[in-house]
N, C-alpha and C positions, 0 to 999 in steps of 0.2 A: 639599305636594300641591295644596292649595288655591290657592297663588299660582300654581303651574304652570299649573293649570287656567285661573285668570284670565287668564294671559298667553297662552295659545294661544287662548282665546277673543276676546280683543281683536285677535290677530292674523287671525282668521278674518273677524271682522266688518269689520276695516279693509280686508282683500283683497277681500271681497264688496260694499263701500259703492259703489253706483252700476255694479256688476258687469254685472248684465244689463238691458239697455235695456227700455223699455215698447215691445212691438211694435205697430206703427202698422197700420191698414188699407192704406195706401199702400204698405207693404213687400212685400206679397203679389204674386208673379208667377208666372203659369199656366206649366205646362210644356207649351207649344204650338208651339215652334219660331219664334216672332215676337218681335220685339224689344219691350221693355216699359220704359220711363224709370222710374228710381227715384232720388228725390233723396237727395243726400249731405249729411248734417248734420255739420259740423266738420270736422275733420282726421284723423279716425280712421278706420282700414282697415274695410273691410265683410266681414261672414260670409254666406255663403250656407248655410241651413237646410234640411234636408228631413226627412220623418218617413217617407218612401216610399222606395222603390229610389232610389238615387244617379243624378240626371239629368246629362247634359253640358251645362254651362253657360259661355257666353263673355260678355263685357262688353266694350263700346265707350264712350270719354269723349266730351265735347262735340264734339271735334275728328274724331271718327271713328277714333281710333286704339284698337287694342286693348288693354285694361288687362291686365297681366300676373296671373295667378292663381298661387296656391301652396295648399299643404296647411296645415291649421292646425298649431300647435305642440304640440297634443295632441288628446284626444277631449273635444269640447264636447258635452254633453247638457243638454236642457232639456224639464221634464214638459211634454207635450202632452196628456194625457188617455190615449185608448186606446194612443197611440204616443208614443215621445219623439221631440223633435226633435233632429236631430244636425247640428252644423257642418261641412261639408264642404270648402268653397272660401274662401280667404280673397282679397280684392281690395284694391288700394290706388290708388284712383281719384285723379286729379289735377285734377278739375273739381267743378262743383257738383252734377253728376248723371250717371248711366250709363244706358245702355241693356244690359239684361241679356236674353240668349236662352237658353232652356233646353228641350232636347229630351228626350223620356223614352227609356226603353230600348226600349219597344215603341210603334209609331206610335199607337196607340189609348190612350196612355197619358194620362189626365186627373188630373193632380196640381198642387200649388201648391210653390213654394220661398218662404222669407221672406228677405229681404236687410236685414240689420241690421249696426249697429256691432259689431265684435268685442268680447267682454266684457273688462271691464278685470281680471279675475282670471284667474290662471293655470288652466290645463284641470284640473290636478291638485285644485285646490280648489272646482271646479265639482260641483253636485248633492251626493250624501251622501259628503263627502270623509272619508278616515281621521282627518285632523286634528280635525274636528269629534268623532268617537266617542272619540279619545283625551282632548281635554278633558273629554269627559261622564264618561267612565272615572276620569279622575283627580280631579274634581270629586265624584263619588260616593265614592272612596275616601277622600278628604279629609274630607268629612262623616262618614263612618263612623268615621273614626278619631277626630274630633273628638268625637264623641258618645260613644265608647268611653272617651275621656279624662275627660269630663265624668261620666259615670256613677261612672268608678273614683274620682275625686275627691271626690265627694259622698256616696259609700256610708260607713255608718257603719264605723268601725274595730271589729273584734272584738278584744276584748283578754282575753288569757289570764288568768284569776284566780290570784292569787298561791298559791304551793304545789302547783301542777299541773305 
């Protein structure tokens, strides 16, 4: 059980390493219906995150061509204080920057979205994933089993006196 817990824990750590990028202030885009330039770092796809109602967002690359959008491969959530940030759109830009335009559900909507790299980890491992709780449970059961084995091994043997 301890070995299984260690293997699962190592797997979770390996998939989380570099999973969520640091969000910079430059990645915030107001939901105001105007185009805002966002720098693209590396060749990873981008994800648009919101904590409010999901706005409608479009993106254009440096040549002015619309960048295709797609739904993420799962539900990505990131703790954001009073509300979780949810990744709702993935972009695969082909240039060093994109112009992102987001419109809210209501014209008076004043919100922001964040445009950052898609996390390296699968959506199922984001947040409090079940794999973490399985590893914790196995480790706990393994420790209890080990403790019980040690206690049984060091307890004094009761010998029955001869003739009884």
